[in-house]
FIFIZA-149038 format. One line per 3 residues: number of its first residue (from 1); their letters; for each residue z, x, y of C-alpha. Coordinates in nm, 3 decimals, padded with zeros to 5 digits. Layout:
NUM) a) Z,X,Y ~ ...
This chain:
1) mss) 02.428,02.204,00.800 ~ 02.144,01.958,00.863 ~ 02.205,01.588,00.809
4) lll) 01.952,01.592,00.525 ~ 02.153,01.851,00.336 ~ 02.473,01.669,00.421
7) ala) 02.327,01.363,00.253 ~ 02.329,01.553,-00.074 ~ 02.700,01.614,-00.057
10) val) 02.811,01.274,00.063 ~ 02.580,00.992,00.167 ~ 02.303,00.931,00.412
13) pqa) 02.414,00.955,00.777 ~ 02.508,00.632,00.949 ~ 02.298,00.507,01.240
16) ktd) 02.443,00.553,01.587 ~ 02.604,00.265,01.769 ~ 02.419,00.093,02.053
19) qei) 02.619,00.293,02.308 ~ 02.515,00.621,02.147 ~ 02.145,00.545,02.108
22) khp) 01.941,00.760,02.342 ~ 01.638,00.529,02.306 ~ 01.750,00.232,02.517
25) whg) 01.458,-00.003,02.451 ~ 01.524,-00.215,02.144 ~ 01.482,-00.569,02.023
28) dfk) 01.161,-00.771,02.069 ~ 01.031,-00.731,02.424 ~ 00.730,-00.683,02.651
31) dey) 00.676,-00.412,02.906 ~ 00.422,-00.183,03.070 ~ 00.385,00.187,03.008
34) kdp) 00.276,00.372,03.321 ~ 00.174,00.729,03.382 ~ 00.498,00.919,03.462
37) ktk) 00.330,01.103,03.751 ~ 00.082,00.861,03.907 ~ 00.252,00.537,03.799
40) ali) -00.091,00.404,03.700 ~ -00.089,00.146,03.423 ~ -00.158,00.298,03.081
43) mry) -00.079,00.006,02.851 ~ 00.070,-00.340,02.863 ~ 00.246,-00.399,02.535
46) rmr) 00.479,-00.597,02.314 ~ 00.721,-00.405,02.097 ~ 00.987,-00.470,01.838
49) apd) 01.228,-00.176,01.792 ~ 01.543,-00.169,01.577 ~ 01.872,-00.227,01.758
52) kqp) 02.022,00.069,01.572 ~ 01.812,00.380,01.544 ~ 01.863,00.699,01.342
55) eqk) 01.941,01.035,01.493 ~ 01.650,01.197,01.311 ~ 01.283,01.104,01.335
58) hlg) 01.291,00.864,01.043 ~ 01.137,00.540,01.178 ~ 00.784,00.438,01.096
61) lvv) 00.538,00.308,01.357 ~ 00.287,00.023,01.319 ~ 00.042,-00.015,01.609
64) cfh) -00.134,-00.353,01.632 ~ -00.475,-00.434,01.787 ~ -00.561,-00.788,01.902
67) gmn) -00.895,-00.964,01.872 ~ -01.142,-01.050,02.150 ~ -00.971,-01.236,02.435
70) gne) -00.637,-01.179,02.265 ~ -00.328,-01.010,02.397 ~ -00.037,-00.793,02.294
73) dhv) 00.124,-01.084,02.103 ~ -00.175,-01.166,01.884 ~ -00.132,-00.938,01.581
76) tgw) 00.208,-00.797,01.673 ~ 00.404,-01.114,01.603 ~ 00.226,-01.156,01.270
79) aie) 00.316,-00.799,01.169 ~ 00.679,-00.842,01.275 ~ 00.718,-01.156,01.066
82) aak) 00.562,-00.991,00.760 ~ 00.790,-00.689,00.800 ~ 01.089,-00.925,00.815
85) rvg) 00.982,-01.105,00.498 ~ 00.959,-00.782,00.298 ~ 01.284,-00.648,00.442
88) ivd) 01.155,-00.339,00.623 ~ 01.145,-00.451,00.986 ~ 01.441,-00.235,01.093
91) qyv) 01.273,00.075,00.957 ~ 00.982,00.048,01.202 ~ 00.880,00.028,01.561
94) iag) 00.605,-00.236,01.570 ~ 00.396,-00.229,01.887 ~ 00.088,-00.413,02.006
97) gks) -00.112,-00.310,02.311 ~ -00.343,-00.505,02.543 ~ -00.696,-00.375,02.593
100) rda) -00.809,-00.314,02.949 ~ -01.094,-00.564,02.910 ~ -01.123,-00.879,02.700
103) gwg) -01.168,-00.666,02.389 ~ -01.119,-00.309,02.275 ~ -01.379,-00.042,02.346
106) ttd) -01.421,00.333,02.350 ~ -01.290,00.343,02.708 ~ -00.948,00.243,02.573
109) dky) -00.918,00.551,02.353 ~ -00.758,00.787,02.602 ~ -00.500,00.529,02.706
112) llq) -00.416,00.450,02.345 ~ -00.363,00.816,02.266 ~ -00.130,00.852,02.566
115) wiq) 00.063,00.536,02.477 ~ 00.102,00.619,02.108 ~ 00.217,00.969,02.195
118) wik) 00.476,00.826,02.433 ~ 00.609,00.594,02.160 ~ 00.644,00.887,01.922
121) eay) 00.840,01.078,02.184 ~ 01.051,00.788,02.310 ~ 01.161,00.675,01.965
124) pid) 01.268,00.868,01.653 ~ 00.929,00.828,01.485 ~ 00.837,01.016,01.168
127) vrr) 00.481,01.128,01.249 ~ 00.394,01.099,00.878 ~ 00.461,00.724,00.899
130) vhi) 00.221,00.605,01.170 ~ -00.016,00.318,01.084 ~ -00.266,00.094,01.266
133) vgm) -00.358,-00.270,01.201 ~ -00.621,-00.478,01.382 ~ -00.800,-00.811,01.359
136) sng) -01.155,-00.909,01.461 ~ -01.245,-00.691,01.761 ~ -00.919,-00.512,01.685
139) gwm) -01.035,-00.471,01.325 ~ -01.351,-00.304,01.450 ~ -01.139,-00.089,01.680
142) vkr) -00.901,00.038,01.414 ~ -01.197,00.124,01.192 ~ -01.367,00.332,01.459
145) fgw) -01.058,00.471,01.633 ~ -00.885,00.536,01.302 ~ -01.187,00.706,01.147
148) ehq) -01.207,00.939,01.444 ~ -00.831,01.010,01.445 ~ -00.734,01.034,01.079
151) elf) -00.508,01.322,01.174 ~ -00.271,01.064,01.328 ~ -00.261,00.772,01.084
154) asi) -00.134,00.739,00.728 ~ -00.312,00.406,00.683 ~ -00.567,00.185,00.860
157) spy) -00.577,-00.192,00.803 ~ -00.884,-00.374,00.943 ~ -00.887,-00.756,00.923
160) cgg) -01.232,-00.916,00.961 ~ -01.354,-00.626,01.172 ~ -01.715,-00.565,01.267
163) gvd) -01.933,-00.290,01.129 ~ -01.854,00.078,01.174 ~ -02.073,00.353,01.031
166) fss) -01.877,00.585,00.803 ~ -02.185,00.773,00.685 ~ -02.104,01.077,00.900
169) ppk) -01.773,01.259,00.941 ~ -01.583,01.228,01.270 ~ -01.705,01.465,01.540
172) gqk) -01.600,01.823,01.476 ~ -01.482,01.754,01.121 ~ -01.616,01.801,00.770
175) lpp) -01.596,01.546,00.495 ~ -01.374,01.652,00.205 ~ -01.517,01.679,-00.150
178) qqg) -01.562,01.354,-00.340 ~ -01.337,01.461,-00.627 ~ -01.055,01.703,-00.702
181) pls) -00.723,01.793,-00.536 ~ -00.886,01.833,-00.194 ~ -01.079,01.506,-00.211
184) aae) -01.037,01.229,00.043 ~ -00.838,01.029,-00.211 ~ -00.575,01.302,-00.222
187) trt) -00.578,01.429,00.137 ~ -00.697,01.161,00.379 ~ -00.599,00.830,00.533
190) ewy) -00.590,00.519,00.312 ~ -00.742,00.183,00.402 ~ -00.646,-00.183,00.350
193) yvh) -00.926,-00.433,00.423 ~ -00.901,-00.813,00.449 ~ -01.193,-01.049,00.510
196) gda) -01.283,-01.410,00.437 ~ -01.621,-01.487,00.279 ~ -01.658,-01.797,00.502
199) dre) -01.627,-01.595,00.823 ~ -01.904,-01.704,01.062 ~ -01.800,-01.482,01.351
202) vgv) -01.795,-01.150,01.170 ~ -01.986,-01.159,00.843 ~ -01.801,-01.046,00.533
205) das) -02.071,-00.787,00.466 ~ -01.917,-00.572,00.740 ~ -01.610,-00.509,00.526
208) rra) -01.807,-00.488,00.202 ~ -02.034,-00.216,00.345 ~ -01.739,-00.026,00.491
211) cqq) -01.560,-00.022,00.156 ~ -01.874,00.090,-00.022 ~ -01.919,00.378,00.223
214) lke) -01.556,00.482,00.180 ~ -01.592,00.460,-00.196 ~ -01.896,00.686,-00.188
217) kgy) -01.694,00.943,00.005 ~ -01.398,00.930,-00.231 ~ -01.149,00.753,-00.004
220) ryv) -00.878,00.527,-00.141 ~ -00.896,00.169,-00.019 ~ -00.772,-00.179,-00.105
223) yre) -00.995,-00.475,-00.029 ~ -00.869,-00.834,-00.027 ~ -01.160,-01.073,00.009
226) idg) -01.052,-01.436,00.035 ~ -01.283,-01.709,-00.092 ~ -01.324,-01.988,00.162
229) adh) -01.130,-01.820,00.442 ~ -01.284,-01.826,00.789 ~ -01.235,-01.581,01.075
232) ggi) -00.881,-01.680,01.165 ~ -00.790,-01.811,00.823 ~ -00.717,-01.473,00.672
235) lky) -00.388,-01.456,00.863 ~ -00.268,-01.767,00.680 ~ -00.203,-01.582,00.353
238) pev) 00.152,-01.441,00.375 ~ 00.123,-01.289,00.028 ~ -00.162,-01.068,00.155
241) add) 00.023,-00.974,00.474 ~ 00.334,-00.888,00.274 ~ 00.133,-00.674,00.032
244) nlr) -00.026,-00.496,00.328 ~ 00.314,-00.419,00.481 ~ 00.446,-00.292,00.148
247) fih) 00.136,-00.074,00.119 ~ 00.203,00.065,00.466 ~ 00.567,00.124,00.380
250) alr) 00.476,00.314,00.062 ~ 00.244,00.565,00.229 ~ 00.296,00.891,00.414
253) hke) 00.037,01.099,00.596 ~ -00.103,01.341,00.341 ~ -00.181,01.635,00.568
256) ipi) 00.102,01.637,00.823 ~ 00.373,01.869,00.686 ~ 00.737,01.772,00.656
259) tkd) 00.989,01.937,00.889 ~ 01.168,02.264,00.820 ~ 01.493,02.078,00.750
262) ert) 01.313,01.846,00.510 ~ 01.160,02.140,00.325 ~ 01.508,02.286,00.280
265) avs) 01.640,01.949,00.166 ~ 01.355,01.900,-00.082 ~ 01.423,02.240,-00.235
268) tms) 01.793,02.163,-00.276 ~ 01.735,01.808,-00.399 ~ 01.477,01.919,-00.655
271) gka) 01.732,02.140,-00.830 ~ 02.000,01.875,-00.824 ~ 01.760,01.607,-00.949
274) kng) 01.682,01.804,-01.262 ~ 02.037,01.896,-01.359 ~ 02.265,01.673,-01.153
277) kae) 02.494,01.389,-01.254 ~ 02.423,01.019,-01.211 ~ 02.696,00.969,-00.950
280) emg) 02.532,01.211,-00.706 ~ 02.176,01.095,-00.756 ~ 02.172,00.784,-00.537
283) pil) 02.150,00.960,-00.197 ~ 01.909,01.217,-00.341 ~ 01.658,00.960,-00.465
286) lea) 01.697,00.754,-00.149 ~ 01.613,01.056,00.063 ~ 01.326,01.156,-00.166
289) tri) 01.182,00.806,-00.128 ~ 01.212,00.823,00.250 ~ 01.033,01.157,00.261
292) ggl) 00.773,01.025,00.017 ~ 00.430,01.170,-00.055 ~ 00.392,01.495,-00.246
295) pga) 00.720,01.642,-00.112 ~ 00.916,01.342,-00.237 ~ 00.727,01.360,-00.565
298) kvv) 00.874,01.704,-00.632 ~ 01.224,01.558,-00.634 ~ 01.138,01.246,-00.832
301) gna) 00.935,01.447,-01.084 ~ 01.232,01.676,-01.145 ~ 01.453,01.372,-01.199
304) fdn) 01.216,01.272,-01.479 ~ 01.318,01.595,-01.653 ~ 01.688,01.510,-01.632
307) sdp) 01.850,01.448,-01.970 ~ 02.027,01.134,-01.843 ~ 01.805,00.828,-01.907
310) eik) 01.975,00.637,-01.625 ~ 01.863,00.904,-01.379 ~ 01.507,00.889,-01.511
313) ksa) 01.516,00.511,-01.483 ~ 01.637,00.524,-01.123 ~ 01.374,00.784,-01.037
316) aat) 01.097,00.571,-01.188 ~ 01.224,00.272,-00.989 ~ 01.142,00.453,-00.663
319) tet) 00.772,00.423,-00.747 ~ 00.796,00.050,-00.683 ~ 00.828,00.119,-00.309
322) aly) 00.668,00.463,-00.261 ~ 00.325,00.604,-00.341 ~ 00.362,00.970,-00.432
325) gre) 00.003,01.031,-00.539 ~ -00.207,01.054,-00.853 ~ 00.010,01.311,-01.032
328) mvm) 00.310,01.080,-01.012 ~ 00.104,00.803,-01.171 ~ 00.028,01.041,-01.457
331) eli) 00.401,01.113,-01.494 ~ 00.473,00.739,-01.513 ~ 00.215,00.707,-01.788
334) klt) 00.405,00.972,-01.986 ~ 00.732,00.783,-01.934 ~ 00.590,00.477,-02.110
337) kdk) 00.649,00.682,-02.426 ~ 01.013,00.763,-02.340 ~ 01.279,00.700,-02.602
340) adg) 01.494,00.496,-02.364 ~ 01.377,00.136,-02.327 ~ 01.506,00.111,-01.971
343) vka) 01.300,00.413,-01.868 ~ 00.988,00.266,-02.023 ~ 01.043,-00.068,-01.849
346) aay) 01.084,00.105,-01.512 ~ 00.768,00.309,-01.573 ~ 00.564,-00.005,-01.636
349) kgl) 00.692,-00.160,-01.313 ~ 00.584,00.150,-01.122 ~ 00.244,00.141,-01.290
352) ava) 00.207,-00.224,-01.187 ~ 00.244,-00.121,-00.821 ~ -00.004,00.164,-00.863
355) anw) -00.251,-00.066,-01.039 ~ -00.219,-00.325,-00.761 ~ -00.313,-00.056,-00.508
358) rys) -00.606,00.053,-00.722 ~ -00.504,00.368,-00.903 ~ -00.761,00.365,-01.182
361) esq) -00.542,00.583,-01.405 ~ -00.276,00.312,-01.403 ~ -00.522,00.027,-01.453
364) dtl) -00.695,00.198,-01.744 ~ -00.368,00.283,-01.918 ~ -00.231,-00.068,-01.881
367) arv) -00.558,-00.217,-02.009 ~ -00.559,00.015,-02.311 ~ -00.197,-00.061,-02.405
370) art) -00.251,-00.435,-02.360 ~ -00.556,-00.432,-02.591 ~ -00.411,-00.207,-02.862
373) kgs) -00.238,-00.406,-03.135 ~ -00.057,-00.097,-03.255 ~ 00.125,-00.072,-02.922
376) gle) 00.368,-00.341,-03.030 ~ 00.437,-00.682,-02.880 ~ 00.691,-00.567,-02.622
379) ert) 00.474,-00.284,-02.489 ~ 00.165,-00.502,-02.478 ~ 00.353,-00.776,-02.295
382) rai) 00.480,-00.529,-02.036 ~ 00.128,-00.402,-01.981 ~ -00.006,-00.756,-01.945
385) eal) 00.262,-00.846,-01.689 ~ 00.173,-00.533,-01.492 ~ -00.197,-00.622,-01.502
388) gka) -00.106,-00.969,-01.383 ~ 00.054,-00.825,-01.071 ~ -00.254,-00.612,-01.013
391) vkl) -00.494,-00.904,-01.041 ~ -00.296,-01.164,-00.845 ~ -00.444,-01.092,-00.501
394) qll) -00.782,-00.995,-00.644 ~ -00.811,-01.352,-00.770 ~ -00.830,-01.464,-00.407
397) gnl) -01.190,-01.348,-00.412 ~ -01.258,-00.983,-00.496 ~ -01.243,-00.891,-00.865
400) edk) -01.357,-00.537,-00.801 ~ -01.154,-00.373,-01.078 ~ -01.335,-00.498,-01.387
403) avi) -01.105,-00.348,-01.648 ~ -00.811,-00.549,-01.516 ~ -00.966,-00.895,-01.518
406) wtl) -01.177,-00.844,-01.829 ~ -00.878,-00.726,-02.028 ~ -00.679,-01.035,-01.937
409) vll) -00.967,-01.270,-02.015 ~ -01.041,-01.112,-02.352 ~ -00.675,-01.126,-02.450
412) ldd) -00.695,-01.504,-02.426 ~ -00.858,-01.475,-02.768 ~ -00.609,-01.230,-02.919
415) ddl) -00.473,-01.293,-03.269 ~ -00.114,-01.301,-03.144 ~ 00.001,-01.623,-02.975
418) kir) 00.256,-01.438,-02.760 ~ -00.018,-01.213,-02.623 ~ -00.242,-01.511,-02.550
421) eaa) 00.046,-01.682,-02.371 ~ 00.123,-01.374,-02.162 ~ -00.241,-01.326,-02.062
424) fat) -00.287,-01.692,-01.972 ~ 00.033,-01.692,-01.765 ~ -00.118,-01.421,-01.543
427) lek) -00.443,-01.613,-01.493 ~ -00.371,-01.985,-01.477 ~ -00.209,-01.982,-01.132
430) gvk) -00.495,-01.791,-00.971 ~ -00.798,-01.953,-01.136 ~ -00.898,-02.306,-01.034
433) dtf) -01.069,-02.403,-01.360 ~ -00.905,-02.285,-01.682 ~ -01.181,-02.446,-01.894
436) eyk) -00.938,-02.660,-02.099 ~ -00.791,-02.348,-02.250 ~ -00.450,-02.353,-02.418
439) pdl) -00.294,-02.051,-02.586 ~ -00.195,-02.250,-02.896 ~ -00.547,-02.371,-02.975
442) ats) -00.682,-02.268,-03.313 ~ -00.945,-01.992,-03.323 ~ -01.233,-02.234,-03.371
445) erk) -01.109,-02.458,-03.089 ~ -01.077,-02.165,-02.850 ~ -01.439,-02.062,-02.899
448) ksm) -01.594,-02.306,-02.650 ~ -01.332,-02.230,-02.386 ~ -01.366,-01.854,-02.437
451) tkw) -01.741,-01.874,-02.385 ~ -01.677,-02.031,-02.046 ~ -01.406,-01.778,-01.958
454) ksw) -01.639,-01.487,-02.035 ~ -01.922,-01.646,-01.838 ~ -01.688,-01.700,-01.542
457) ceq) -01.564,-01.342,-01.561 ~ -01.916,-01.202,-01.568 ~ -02.012,-01.412,-01.266
460) qag) -01.703,-01.306,-01.070 ~ -01.668,-00.941,-01.172 ~ -01.995,-00.849,-01.335
463) pmn) -02.052,-00.739,-01.696 ~ -01.779,-00.525,-01.842 ~ -01.896,-00.213,-02.024
466) gta) -01.693,-00.018,-02.274 ~ -01.413,-00.100,-02.513 ~ -01.299,-00.425,-02.357
469) ask) -01.646,-00.578,-02.358 ~ -01.716,-00.483,-02.716 ~ -01.410,-00.660,-02.848
């Protein structure tokens, strides 16, 4: 019996002791990887590997790329600290290489491919959980290298990277359709951009153009633009780094298949999730979350059909740490109508995560519920809190998702004081000038402040068309 199936009967297998680990390199260290035959240097690197490692290939891998004149410490240490803060560091090998010259170039590609392959063989790496992060010259590198090797990486995170042309598909490949189940959004690598608008070394337009090109091709991306941040300043926002690491942790490669044992486990878990008892569901949902992606969604989706509301609640809670795809977002939307209050609350928390990482279906649903008086105070408040989580990092400088910010601003003038208070609570910490607004002002007294809020919102996000704007 495989360990995955065994997990269904008892609990997840325990990690081996240090003496049993067959991957002897662990901790935070530096070393050189050399060609096994010629002993020629392939890559100088810094790596952080868990002291205790699983028997199966369950660890994720984050590969870091330094900036010009940097070294293997430059981005690697930053990624390690962020992974520690969000509590996932022991689930990953985090490795940063050193370019052969002062900065990365196309001549580094073959060495990178050899080095990354060695890491995947030397450690128990899940090939569906491989990600790359780079800053400055390293940001340019991960854009180009990642675009050309999407078959390897679940996500690509460029920080203040220079321009890369995404107008053409990688050599030998075809671009997927812009919409539908085979679109880039559903089948290809996801992107997480960060750039400061005061960057004088690499202009912010490089990231803006890249995101626009990806958008035109139907790719999913998150873009955190930071007002006033210069070239190095973007690393001084731990909330952005933490969000990036959570994003990485939530994703799985969309085209690499799961293993044969995992397919068997998913089939078994799916049946148990639909009809099983609460006491046996913990290991099942934990394993489904680890597998993630569409395979994990099959298990979680079946748990939504279980008659036990506690099981549905626990299943919905997994969407706070895992992205299963668009169809799972649609299932969460349905759960906001569930009879059990705990299930509904969990669904809104999952939708908040999806909205933060720019699932339009989640954003639109939350905006609609928040604006609809017939939804009830509790439902509207939950939706507003979820929108607040989605807009928090956008308020640093990129209010790209108009429905989110416009909904919150317009609710500052709602008839219900509790709604006005909830909307203002999501905005006041992220907006420098609140235009002397107070939720308890009378309607006539709010008018002047609301005019300024709407003007600010139009300047920051552009005019809002549709239901929200017409209110």
